[in-house]
N, C-alpha and C positions, 0 to 999 in steps of 0.2 A: 203143557202150557208153565207146571210150575217149574219144571226145570229151564224152562228160560226166562223165568224169572230168575231165578237163583244164580243163572249164567251169568246173566247182565249184571247183578249186582256183584258177585264175583270180581270181575276187572275192578272196581274200583277198590275193594278186598286189598287185592293186588298192588296195588299203586301204593293204598295206604301204608301195607306193612311193609315195601320195599322201599320206601323214594326217604331221603333222610328227612329226620322233623315231621314226619306223616304223624296221623293219629287213626287211630279207630276204636270206634266203641257202637258196642250192640247192646240191646235187650229189645224183648218181648216185640219181635216184628221191626225193631228200628235197629236202621244200620249207617251212622254218622262215620263220613271219609271224610277226611283232611288230605289230599294227596299233596300240598305246597300247589295245587295248581294256580296261574295267574286270571285263570277263565272260569268262568261259570260252568260248564261243561265238566270240568276236574275235580271238582268238590260236592259230592253228592250227599244228600242224605235221601236215604232207599227208605217206605215204609212199605213191608211186603206182607202186612196185613192189618185189618180195620185194630186204632188205638181207640184208647178207653178214653179219651182225654186230648183232643188236636191242638187247644192251644197251648198245653204245656208241650205238645210236641214240636210244635212250630218257636212257643220259648226256647225248648232246650235248644234246638237247631242255632236259632239268633246269639243263644249265650256260647256256642260250640265255636262258631265262625269268628267271632264278635273281636277275639283276643288274636288272630293274623291278618283281621280285616281282608278275610278273602270274598271274593264272590263266591255264591252257591247258588244249586238249585234243589228244590223237591220234587222227588221222582217217585210216585205210588201207581202199584197194580190196583185194579179198576178195584177190586173188594173194600178196599183200603179209601176210598177219592173219599165217601160220605161222610165219612168220618172226620176230615180233614177241611171241606169245602166252607165252611161257617169259618174256622179258624184262620184261616185265609183269605177271605174276601176282602180285606183293606190292610193287609201286609204285607201280601206277596201279590206278585202276576202272575195273572193266569196265563199261561201259553199252549193250552190245549191238549188232545190226544195226540200223540204218537203211536206206531205201529211197530207191532213186534210180531216176524217174520221168521217163518223157518223152510229152511229145505229139507226136505227127506223123504226119497236116501240122497246121500253127497252123489252127486255125478262120479262116473268112474273113470271120466276122462276129464281134465284141466281144458278149461278154456284156451286155443291157442293162443300163444302172444301175437301183441300188432307186430308188425314189421319196426325194427330199430330199437325195440324194447327189450331190458330185461330186468327180471327181477331177482334180487337178491333176499336172503336172510340177514337180519342185523347182529354182525356178531362183536365185535368192538365198539369203544366208548364214542368212536370219532363216528364209525358211522351210525351212533344212536343219537348223535347229537344232531347229524346231518337230516336222517328220520326223523326229529323235534321240529326241527325248521322248516322241513316240506308241511309235513303236518300243522304245525303254525300258519304260516301261508295259507292253507289248503282251506280254515275254519276264520281266518282273519283274525287272528286273533296273535298276543306276544307271545313269543320263544319261550317256553320257560326251562330251566332246568332239569336235567336228565339224571337216573341214578344208575350205576353198574349192576344193581341189587334185582333191577328189572331183566334183565338178561339171564341171569341164573334161576328164576320158578318156574318150577315144573309145571310143564304146558303153557307159557307164556312165549310169543314167538313174536318178531317183528319183522315186519317186510317191504321192502321200500322198491317202487318201480322207478328203472332210469331209462330216458329215451337218451340215444345218441352220449349217452354220460352223463346227464345231467336229473337228478331227483325230479318226480313228478307226482308219485302218489304210495300213500302210506298206506298200510292196513297192520293193524293187533288182532294174532290168535290168543284168546283165552279156552282151555280144554278144559272142561272141568263141567260136573255133573252129565255125565255122557254126552256132551253137544261141543262144538266147535266154534264156539262164539268169538263173533267179528267185531272188534269196536274201534274206534277212531280212524276209521277210514275217511280219506278226502284226497283230493286232486288240486293240483294248485291253480290258481284262474287261468291263465295264459293256458292250461293243456287237457282242458276241460273238452268233453264231446268226444273224445278220441279213443277213446277203449281203454287208456292206462286205468284209471280207477276198478274195472273191470278185472284184469289183468293181473293188478296186484289183491284185490279181494281172492281171484280164482285160486290163485299159489298158498294165501294164507289156510282155504280151505281144504284144500289138498293136501295140506302137512298135517291139517286135523284127520282127515284120511285117512294118511299113509299109517298116522299113528293109532287107529282101530279103531275111529269116532263115523257115525255112519249119518247123520244128520247135526246141518247144523242152523245156528240161530242168532239175531240180528236184532237192533230196535232200529230204525229208518227215520234221517232226516226228508223233508217234502222232496228235497235235490236228490236225494240219491236212490227214493222208494222203485222210480222207474228202472234202474238202470238192475236194482234187487229182484225186480219183477221177470227183468230181462232173463235174467240167470236162471229160474225155477222158484224162488223164495216164494212162498205164501203168507197170507195172513196168521197168525195165530195167536196173537194179543192186543193190548194195548195198552199202555201207559200214560197216566197225568202226569203232565210237567208244571211246577210253578217254579218263577224267578226270585231272585229276591233283590229286593230295592236296589238300584242301581248297579244291578248282575242281570245286563241284557243279553237273552240266548248268542251265540257267535250268530251271521247271516244265513249260513247252509242251514242251519233249526228253523229259522224266522222266514225262509224263503217258499211261498203257499202257493 
């Protein structure tokens, strides 16, 4: 379970480190990441263990993100929630609990691709921009800037599914803490329900397996959870999410 939490947070660390102008601040189980994102899911304060002063933690987050006026969320592991609940009550919006899922072991055979689908690993700036546009459409948020530093980080890879040459689904692999972590998964609205998301997630997981990893982890949106469970993922942990004022979660995270 600890590995799952650490893998989830590592994705935000990497984006903060590799994005031009990004910021990363860590202390006492609190990880503040400014990834220069235009939506709340891209800038996260992760609380990975109980804090002594929940009010001070929320105040620090407010100050950290105020300079750039970015939307942000607070993401907490279960044992940290009691120390934060009172501090967040009137200052943040409670978005509830989200499930952390684990696939262990990774199947030895990658799921077959739907007819007409090709999944490519992103290798160039142009492909990365294409990836970002598809992912942003999937989440219903503005497309943000990309950084070629993302492509060079060890264990980090981006995968894009094309249907008849058109980008339809995206997923990112974060290989860390012994897990093939899967993040930033999305299918463009008009292509949902046709197996494209499953195909791109399957390829990202397979990339991790070929790199020597035996298990995969992610945290699921209400929209995506049935797909992941159909692939063999099972509940492993939970995360509590609060969003900042005027920073609503993207629609796939709010569809329950």
